[in-house]
PDB file of N, CA, C and O in Angstrom:
ATOM      1  N   MET A   1      78.715 -31.306 -17.971  1.00  0.00           N
ATOM      2  CA  MET A   1      77.948 -30.727 -18.979  1.00  0.00           C
ATOM      3  C   MET A   1      76.810 -29.553 -18.378  1.00  0.00           C
ATOM      4  O   MET A   1      76.413 -28.600 -19.049  1.00  0.00           O
ATOM      5  N   LYS A   2      76.454 -29.806 -17.182  1.00  0.00           N
ATOM      6  CA  LYS A   2      75.498 -28.954 -16.352  1.00  0.00           C
ATOM      7  C   LYS A   2      75.931 -27.516 -16.036  1.00  0.00           C
ATOM      8  O   LYS A   2      75.155 -26.560 -16.046  1.00  0.00           O
ATOM      9  N   ILE A   3      77.252 -27.449 -15.752  1.00  0.00           N
ATOM     10  CA  ILE A   3      78.375 -26.416 -15.572  1.00  0.00           C
ATOM     11  C   ILE A   3      78.222 -25.291 -16.995  1.00  0.00           C
ATOM     12  O   ILE A   3      78.048 -24.073 -16.988  1.00  0.00           O
ATOM     13  N   LEU A   4      78.342 -26.094 -17.972  1.00  0.00           N
ATOM     14  CA  LEU A   4      78.573 -25.424 -19.197  1.00  0.00           C
ATOM     15  C   LEU A   4      77.332 -24.293 -19.405  1.00  0.00           C
ATOM     16  O   LEU A   4      77.301 -23.111 -19.749  1.00  0.00           O
ATOM     17  N   GLY A   5      76.234 -25.393 -18.972  1.00  0.00           N
ATOM     18  CA  GLY A   5      74.661 -25.143 -19.541  1.00  0.00           C
ATOM     19  C   GLY A   5      74.554 -23.658 -18.457  1.00  0.00           C
ATOM     20  O   GLY A   5      73.966 -22.673 -18.902  1.00  0.00           O
ATOM     21  N   LYS A   6      75.212 -23.615 -16.941  1.00  0.00           N
ATOM     22  CA  LYS A   6      74.887 -22.442 -16.233  1.00  0.00           C
ATOM     23  C   LYS A   6      75.765 -21.389 -16.948  1.00  0.00           C
ATOM     24  O   LYS A   6      75.552 -20.176 -16.928  1.00  0.00           O
ATOM     25  N   ILE A   7      76.776 -22.014 -17.580  1.00  0.00           N
ATOM     26  CA  ILE A   7      77.998 -20.182 -17.516  1.00  0.00           C
ATOM     27  C   ILE A   7      77.421 -19.975 -18.740  1.00  0.00           C
ATOM     28  O   ILE A   7      77.850 -18.891 -19.134  1.00  0.00           O
ATOM     29  N   ALA A   8      76.570 -20.508 -19.661  1.00  0.00           N
ATOM     30  CA  ALA A   8      75.808 -20.306 -21.355  1.00  0.00           C
ATOM     31  C   ALA A   8      74.663 -19.431 -21.108  1.00  0.00           C
ATOM     32  O   ALA A   8      74.226 -18.619 -21.924  1.00  0.00           O
ATOM     33  N   GLN A   9      74.156 -19.666 -19.817  1.00  0.00           N
ATOM     34  CA  GLN A   9      72.883 -18.731 -19.216  1.00  0.00           C
ATOM     35  C   GLN A   9      73.121 -17.475 -18.876  1.00  0.00           C
ATOM     36  O   GLN A   9      72.534 -16.431 -19.161  1.00  0.00           O
ATOM     37  N   PHE A  10      74.361 -17.777 -18.020  1.00  0.00           N
ATOM     38  CA  PHE A  10      74.886 -16.430 -17.242  1.00  0.00           C
ATOM     39  C   PHE A  10      75.310 -15.674 -18.154  1.00  0.00           C
ATOM     40  O   PHE A  10      74.539 -14.742 -18.381  1.00  0.00           O
ATOM     41  N   VAL A  11      76.397 -15.698 -18.888  1.00  0.00           N
ATOM     42  CA  VAL A  11      76.530 -14.835 -20.421  1.00  0.00           C
ATOM     43  C   VAL A  11      75.370 -14.152 -21.190  1.00  0.00           C
ATOM     44  O   VAL A  11      75.529 -12.989 -21.561  1.00  0.00           O
ATOM     45  N   THR A  12      74.317 -14.747 -21.428  1.00  0.00           N
ATOM     46  CA  THR A  12      72.756 -14.764 -22.145  1.00  0.00           C
ATOM     47  C   THR A  12      73.003 -14.000 -21.337  1.00  0.00           C
ATOM     48  O   THR A  12      73.897 -13.196 -21.601  1.00  0.00           O
ATOM     49  N   GLU A  13      72.343 -13.921 -20.055  1.00  0.00           N
ATOM     50  CA  GLU A  13      71.453 -12.654 -18.915  1.00  0.00           C
ATOM     51  C   GLU A  13      72.452 -11.581 -19.034  1.00  0.00           C
ATOM     52  O   GLU A  13      72.072 -10.469 -19.399  1.00  0.00           O
ATOM     53  N   VAL A  14      73.868 -11.827 -18.725  1.00  0.00           N
ATOM     54  CA  VAL A  14      74.817 -10.456 -18.609  1.00  0.00           C
ATOM     55  C   VAL A  14      74.703  -9.474 -20.122  1.00  0.00           C
ATOM     56  O   VAL A  14      74.607  -8.250 -20.206  1.00  0.00           O
ATOM     57  N   LYS A  15      74.753 -10.490 -21.218  1.00  0.00           N
ATOM     58  CA  LYS A  15      74.312  -9.378 -22.289  1.00  0.00           C
ATOM     59  C   LYS A  15      72.973  -8.889 -22.122  1.00  0.00           C
ATOM     60  O   LYS A  15      72.690  -7.696 -22.011  1.00  0.00           O
ATOM     61  N   VAL A  16      72.221  -9.765 -22.109  1.00  0.00           N
ATOM     62  CA  VAL A  16      70.076  -9.334 -21.542  1.00  0.00           C
ATOM     63  C   VAL A  16      70.483  -7.516 -20.831  1.00  0.00           C
ATOM     64  O   VAL A  16      70.260  -6.455 -21.415  1.00  0.00           O
ATOM     65  N   GLU A  17      71.034  -7.677 -19.623  1.00  0.00           N
ATOM     66  CA  GLU A  17      71.216  -6.533 -18.839  1.00  0.00           C
ATOM     67  C   GLU A  17      72.220  -5.536 -19.360  1.00  0.00           C
ATOM     68  O   GLU A  17      72.295  -4.466 -18.757  1.00  0.00           O
ATOM     69  N   MET A  18      72.886  -5.713 -20.247  1.00  0.00           N
ATOM     70  CA  MET A  18      74.599  -5.164 -20.536  1.00  0.00           C
ATOM     71  C   MET A  18      73.527  -3.944 -21.593  1.00  0.00           C
ATOM     72  O   MET A  18      73.864  -2.763 -21.685  1.00  0.00           O
ATOM     73  N   GLN A  19      72.474  -4.399 -22.183  1.00  0.00           N
ATOM     74  CA  GLN A  19      71.935  -3.378 -23.266  1.00  0.00           C
ATOM     75  C   GLN A  19      70.624  -2.583 -22.632  1.00  0.00           C
ATOM     76  O   GLN A  19      70.003  -1.651 -23.144  1.00  0.00           O
ATOM     77  N   LYS A  20      70.395  -3.236 -21.361  1.00  0.00           N
ATOM     78  CA  LYS A  20      69.459  -1.952 -20.449  1.00  0.00           C
ATOM     79  C   LYS A  20      70.430  -0.900 -19.469  1.00  0.00           C
ATOM     80  O   LYS A  20      70.035  -0.148 -18.578  1.00  0.00           O
ATOM     81  N   VAL A  21      71.582  -1.084 -19.870  1.00  0.00           N
ATOM     82  CA  VAL A  21      72.030  -0.131 -18.788  1.00  0.00           C
ATOM     83  C   VAL A  21      72.206   1.490 -19.827  1.00  0.00           C
ATOM     84  O   VAL A  21      72.275   1.609 -21.050  1.00  0.00           O
ATOM     85  N   ALA A  22      72.231   2.425 -18.865  1.00  0.00           N
ATOM     86  CA  ALA A  22      71.973   3.672 -19.581  1.00  0.00           C
ATOM     87  C   ALA A  22      73.427   4.223 -19.408  1.00  0.00           C
ATOM     88  O   ALA A  22      73.960   4.533 -18.342  1.00  0.00           O
ATOM     89  N   TRP A  23      73.954   4.285 -20.635  1.00  0.00           N
ATOM     90  CA  TRP A  23      75.861   4.819 -20.293  1.00  0.00           C
ATOM     91  C   TRP A  23      75.523   5.946 -21.151  1.00  0.00           C
ATOM     92  O   TRP A  23      74.861   6.189 -22.159  1.00  0.00           O
ATOM     93  N   SER A  24      76.795   6.930 -19.713  1.00  0.00           N
ATOM     94  CA  SER A  24      76.805   8.303 -19.752  1.00  0.00           C
ATOM     95  C   SER A  24      77.381   8.396 -21.490  1.00  0.00           C
ATOM     96  O   SER A  24      78.012   7.593 -22.178  1.00  0.00           O
ATOM     97  N   THR A  25      76.720  10.024 -21.824  1.00  0.00           N
ATOM     98  CA  THR A  25      77.414  10.758 -22.548  1.00  0.00           C
ATOM     99  C   THR A  25      79.169  10.940 -22.493  1.00  0.00           C
ATOM    100  O   THR A  25      79.724  10.738 -21.413  1.00  0.00           O
ATOM    101  N   LYS A  26      79.947  11.307 -23.640  1.00  0.00           N
ATOM    102  CA  LYS A  26      81.053  11.976 -23.431  1.00  0.00           C
ATOM    103  C   LYS A  26      81.395  13.056 -22.459  1.00  0.00           C
ATOM    104  O   LYS A  26      82.222  13.139 -21.551  1.00  0.00           O
ATOM    105  N   GLU A  27      80.348  13.976 -23.019  1.00  0.00           N
ATOM    106  CA  GLU A  27      80.237  15.136 -22.369  1.00  0.00           C
ATOM    107  C   GLU A  27      79.645  15.165 -20.729  1.00  0.00           C
ATOM    108  O   GLU A  27      79.889  16.175 -20.069  1.00  0.00           O
ATOM    109  N   GLU A  28      78.972  14.190 -20.185  1.00  0.00           N
ATOM    110  CA  GLU A  28      78.710  14.138 -18.760  1.00  0.00           C
ATOM    111  C   GLU A  28      79.730  13.349 -17.936  1.00  0.00           C
ATOM    112  O   GLU A  28      79.967  13.493 -16.737  1.00  0.00           O
ATOM    113  N   LEU A  29      80.484  12.190 -19.096  1.00  0.00           N
ATOM    114  CA  LEU A  29      81.539  11.883 -18.520  1.00  0.00           C
ATOM    115  C   LEU A  29      82.730  12.967 -17.989  1.00  0.00           C
ATOM    116  O   LEU A  29      83.021  13.275 -16.834  1.00  0.00           O
ATOM    117  N   VAL A  30      83.145  13.297 -18.914  1.00  0.00           N
ATOM    118  CA  VAL A  30      84.223  14.416 -19.040  1.00  0.00           C
ATOM    119  C   VAL A  30      83.944  15.829 -17.297  1.00  0.00           C
ATOM    120  O   VAL A  30      84.702  16.228 -16.413  1.00  0.00           O
ATOM    121  N   GLY A  31      82.909  16.012 -17.543  1.00  0.00           N
ATOM    122  CA  GLY A  31      81.866  17.140 -16.381  1.00  0.00           C
ATOM    123  C   GLY A  31      82.069  16.266 -15.130  1.00  0.00           C
ATOM    124  O   GLY A  31      82.247  16.829 -14.050  1.00  0.00           O
ATOM    125  N   SER A  32      82.047  14.535 -15.233  1.00  0.00           N
ATOM    126  CA  SER A  32      81.778  13.989 -14.114  1.00  0.00           C
ATOM    127  C   SER A  32      83.381  13.939 -13.446  1.00  0.00           C
ATOM    128  O   SER A  32      83.687  14.274 -12.301  1.00  0.00           O
ATOM    129  N   THR A  33      84.128  13.512 -14.324  1.00  0.00           N
ATOM    130  CA  THR A  33      85.829  13.470 -14.260  1.00  0.00           C
ATOM    131  C   THR A  33      86.154  14.808 -13.514  1.00  0.00           C
ATOM    132  O   THR A  33      86.766  14.957 -12.457  1.00  0.00           O
ATOM    133  N   ALA A  34      85.617  15.693 -14.295  1.00  0.00           N
ATOM    134  CA  ALA A  34      86.655  16.847 -13.613  1.00  0.00           C
ATOM    135  C   ALA A  34      85.776  17.442 -12.393  1.00  0.00           C
ATOM    136  O   ALA A  34      86.074  18.561 -11.974  1.00  0.00           O
ATOM    137  N   VAL A  35      84.524  16.611 -11.711  1.00  0.00           N
ATOM    138  CA  VAL A  35      84.276  17.330 -10.603  1.00  0.00           C
ATOM    139  C   VAL A  35      84.838  16.643  -9.477  1.00  0.00           C
ATOM    140  O   VAL A  35      85.000  16.972  -8.302  1.00  0.00           O
ATOM    141  N   VAL A  36      85.142  15.417 -10.254  1.00  0.00           N
ATOM    142  CA  VAL A  36      85.832  14.491  -9.361  1.00  0.00           C
ATOM    143  C   VAL A  36      87.302  14.770  -9.114  1.00  0.00           C
ATOM    144  O   VAL A  36      87.849  14.234  -8.150  1.00  0.00           O
ATOM    145  N   ILE A  37      87.765  15.323  -9.671  1.00  0.00           N
ATOM    146  CA  ILE A  37      89.478  15.540  -9.736  1.00  0.00           C
ATOM    147  C   ILE A  37      89.380  16.738  -8.776  1.00  0.00           C
ATOM    148  O   ILE A  37      89.737  16.674  -7.599  1.00  0.00           O
ATOM    149  N   ILE A  38      88.925  17.718  -9.300  1.00  0.00           N
ATOM    150  CA  ILE A  38      88.346  19.175  -8.365  1.00  0.00           C
ATOM    151  C   ILE A  38      88.277  18.985  -6.830  1.00  0.00           C
ATOM    152  O   ILE A  38      88.984  19.548  -5.994  1.00  0.00           O
ATOM    153  N   SER A  39      87.054  17.865  -6.570  1.00  0.00           N
ATOM    154  CA  SER A  39      87.044  17.885  -5.490  1.00  0.00           C
ATOM    155  C   SER A  39      88.156  16.926  -4.494  1.00  0.00           C
ATOM    156  O   SER A  39      88.354  17.236  -3.320  1.00  0.00           O
ATOM    157  N   THR A  40      88.815  15.766  -5.132  1.00  0.00           N
ATOM    158  CA  THR A  40      89.595  15.442  -4.750  1.00  0.00           C
ATOM    159  C   THR A  40      91.030  16.586  -4.353  1.00  0.00           C
ATOM    160  O   THR A  40      91.444  16.745  -3.204  1.00  0.00           O
ATOM    161  N   LEU A  41      91.482  17.125  -5.310  1.00  0.00           N
ATOM    162  CA  LEU A  41      92.440  18.263  -4.892  1.00  0.00           C
ATOM    163  C   LEU A  41      92.048  19.305  -3.833  1.00  0.00           C
ATOM    164  O   LEU A  41      92.838  19.785  -3.021  1.00  0.00           O
ATOM    165  N   LEU A  42      90.831  19.582  -3.923  1.00  0.00           N
ATOM    166  CA  LEU A  42      90.172  20.728  -2.873  1.00  0.00           C
ATOM    167  C   LEU A  42      90.465  19.969  -1.457  1.00  0.00           C
ATOM    168  O   LEU A  42      90.902  20.426  -0.401  1.00  0.00           O
ATOM    169  N   LEU A  43      90.146  18.901  -1.744  1.00  0.00           N
ATOM    170  CA  LEU A  43      89.966  18.258  -0.064  1.00  0.00           C
ATOM    171  C   LEU A  43      91.679  17.612   0.178  1.00  0.00           C
ATOM    172  O   LEU A  43      92.150  17.499   1.310  1.00  0.00           O
ATOM    173  N   ALA A  44      92.267  17.327  -0.777  1.00  0.00           N
ATOM    174  CA  ALA A  44      93.700  17.069  -0.480  1.00  0.00           C
ATOM    175  C   ALA A  44      94.732  18.184   0.233  1.00  0.00           C
ATOM    176  O   ALA A  44      95.672  18.158   1.028  1.00  0.00           O
ATOM    177  N   GLY A  45      93.918  19.261  -0.603  1.00  0.00           N
ATOM    178  CA  GLY A  45      94.667  20.616  -0.206  1.00  0.00           C
ATOM    179  C   GLY A  45      94.297  20.904   1.230  1.00  0.00           C
ATOM    180  O   GLY A  45      95.252  21.132   1.973  1.00  0.00           O
ATOM    181  N   PHE A  46      92.762  20.944   1.900  1.00  0.00           N
ATOM    182  CA  PHE A  46      92.138  21.303   2.991  1.00  0.00           C
ATOM    183  C   PHE A  46      92.868  20.137   4.041  1.00  0.00           C
ATOM    184  O   PHE A  46      93.382  20.567   5.073  1.00  0.00           O
ATOM    185  N   ILE A  47      92.894  19.069   3.836  1.00  0.00           N
ATOM    186  CA  ILE A  47      94.055  17.558   5.018  1.00  0.00           C
ATOM    187  C   ILE A  47      95.495  18.247   4.846  1.00  0.00           C
ATOM    188  O   ILE A  47      96.262  18.154   5.804  1.00  0.00           O
ATOM    189  N   GLY A  48      96.004  19.064   3.471  1.00  0.00           N
ATOM    190  CA  GLY A  48      97.285  19.286   3.916  1.00  0.00           C
ATOM    191  C   GLY A  48      97.633  20.440   5.103  1.00  0.00           C
ATOM    192  O   GLY A  48      98.525  20.523   5.947  1.00  0.00           O
ATOM    193  N   MET A  49      96.370  21.365   4.709  1.00  0.00           N
ATOM    194  CA  MET A  49      96.832  22.420   5.573  1.00  0.00           C
ATOM    195  C   MET A  49      96.477  22.229   7.061  1.00  0.00           C
ATOM    196  O   MET A  49      97.139  22.568   8.042  1.00  0.00           O
ATOM    197  N   VAL A  50      95.010  21.467   6.996  1.00  0.00           N
ATOM    198  CA  VAL A  50      94.673  20.458   8.703  1.00  0.00           C
ATOM    199  C   VAL A  50      96.494  20.173   9.010  1.00  0.00           C
ATOM    200  O   VAL A  50      97.174  21.119   9.407  1.00  0.00           O
ATOM    201  N   ASP A  51      96.828  19.444   8.884  1.00  0.00           N
ATOM    202  CA  ASP A  51      98.012  18.721   9.007  1.00  0.00           C
ATOM    203  C   ASP A  51      99.099  19.707   9.557  1.00  0.00           C
ATOM    204  O   ASP A  51      99.589  19.695  10.686  1.00  0.00           O
ATOM    205  N   ILE A  52      99.345  20.471   8.633  1.00  0.00           N
ATOM    206  CA  ILE A  52     100.495  21.349   9.040  1.00  0.00           C
ATOM    207  C   ILE A  52     100.612  22.236  10.071  1.00  0.00           C
ATOM    208  O   ILE A  52     101.621  22.438  10.747  1.00  0.00           O
ATOM    209  N   VAL A  53      99.086  22.981  10.209  1.00  0.00           N
ATOM    210  CA  VAL A  53      98.676  23.735  10.918  1.00  0.00           C
ATOM    211  C   VAL A  53      99.030  22.660  12.341  1.00  0.00           C
ATOM    212  O   VAL A  53     100.062  22.690  13.011  1.00  0.00           O
ATOM    213  N   LEU A  54      97.854  21.756  12.535  1.00  0.00           N
ATOM    214  CA  LEU A  54      98.402  20.936  13.870  1.00  0.00           C
ATOM    215  C   LEU A  54      99.423  20.686  14.479  1.00  0.00           C
ATOM    216  O   LEU A  54      99.675  20.765  15.681  1.00  0.00           O
ATOM    217  N   SER A  55     100.472  20.147  12.995  1.00  0.00           N
ATOM    218  CA  SER A  55     101.648  19.537  13.334  1.00  0.00           C
ATOM    219  C   SER A  55     102.191  20.980  14.226  1.00  0.00           C
ATOM    220  O   SER A  55     102.428  20.980  15.434  1.00  0.00           O
ATOM    221  N   LYS A  56     102.262  21.655  13.706  1.00  0.00           N
ATOM    222  CA  LYS A  56     102.922  23.247  14.334  1.00  0.00           C
ATOM    223  C   LYS A  56     102.147  23.345  15.400  1.00  0.00           C
ATOM    224  O   LYS A  56     102.925  23.602  16.318  1.00  0.00           O
ATOM    225  N   PHE A  57     100.954  23.286  15.867  1.00  0.00           N
ATOM    226  CA  PHE A  57     100.504  23.679  17.451  1.00  0.00           C
ATOM    227  C   PHE A  57     100.683  22.240  18.473  1.00  0.00           C
ATOM    228  O   PHE A  57     100.741  22.202  19.702  1.00  0.00           O
ATOM    229  N   ILE A  58     100.742  21.164  17.535  1.00  0.00           N
ATOM    230  CA  ILE A  58     101.483  20.105  18.556  1.00  0.00           C
ATOM    231  C   ILE A  58     103.217  20.190  19.339  1.00  0.00           C
ATOM    232  O   ILE A  58     103.650  19.878  20.449  1.00  0.00           O
ATOM    233  N   GLY A  59     103.909  20.844  17.943  1.00  0.00           N
ATOM    234  CA  GLY A  59     105.357  21.018  17.879  1.00  0.00           C
ATOM    235  C   GLY A  59     105.398  22.070  19.735  1.00  0.00           C
ATOM    236  O   GLY A  59     106.016  21.832  20.772  1.00  0.00           O
ATOM    237  N   LEU A  60     104.415  23.203  19.351  1.00  0.00           N
ATOM    238  CA  LEU A  60     104.734  23.982  20.328  1.00  0.00           C
ATOM    239  C   LEU A  60     104.208  23.278  21.705  1.00  0.00           C
ATOM    240  O   LEU A  60     105.077  23.066  22.550  1.00  0.00           O
ATOM    241  N   ILE A  61     103.350  23.034  21.900  1.00  0.00           N
ATOM    242  CA  ILE A  61     102.492  22.133  23.285  1.00  0.00           C
ATOM    243  C   ILE A  61     103.922  21.002  24.041  1.00  0.00           C
ATOM    244  O   ILE A  61     104.261  20.882  25.218  1.00  0.00           O
ATOM    245  N   LEU A  62     104.490  20.314  22.743  1.00  0.00           N
ATOM    246  CA  LEU A  62     105.621  19.867  23.059  1.00  0.00           C
ATOM    247  C   LEU A  62     106.919  20.250  23.392  1.00  0.00           C
ATOM    248  O   LEU A  62     107.604  19.359  23.896  1.00  0.00           O
ATOM    249  N   ARG A  63     107.408  21.280  23.250  1.00  0.00           N
ATOM    250  CA  ARG A  63     108.125  22.280  23.705  1.00  0.00           C
ATOM    251  C   ARG A  63     108.547  22.096  25.071  1.00  0.00           C
ATOM    252  O   ARG A  63     109.228  22.957  25.628  1.00  0.00           O
TER     253      ARG A  63
END
């Protein structure tokens, strides 16, 4: 029985803490998502370009 009491207390505390959370608005969420997607694409492009350049450079050295 003691474990059920602890579970009930945990669930109650979780509910209380969830009420304290400052949830983002839809506009903030969309803006943040756009920033993450654009940043990821830019970083992927940069890493891809560096990979191509270094691959060609290493290929020239090993010839």
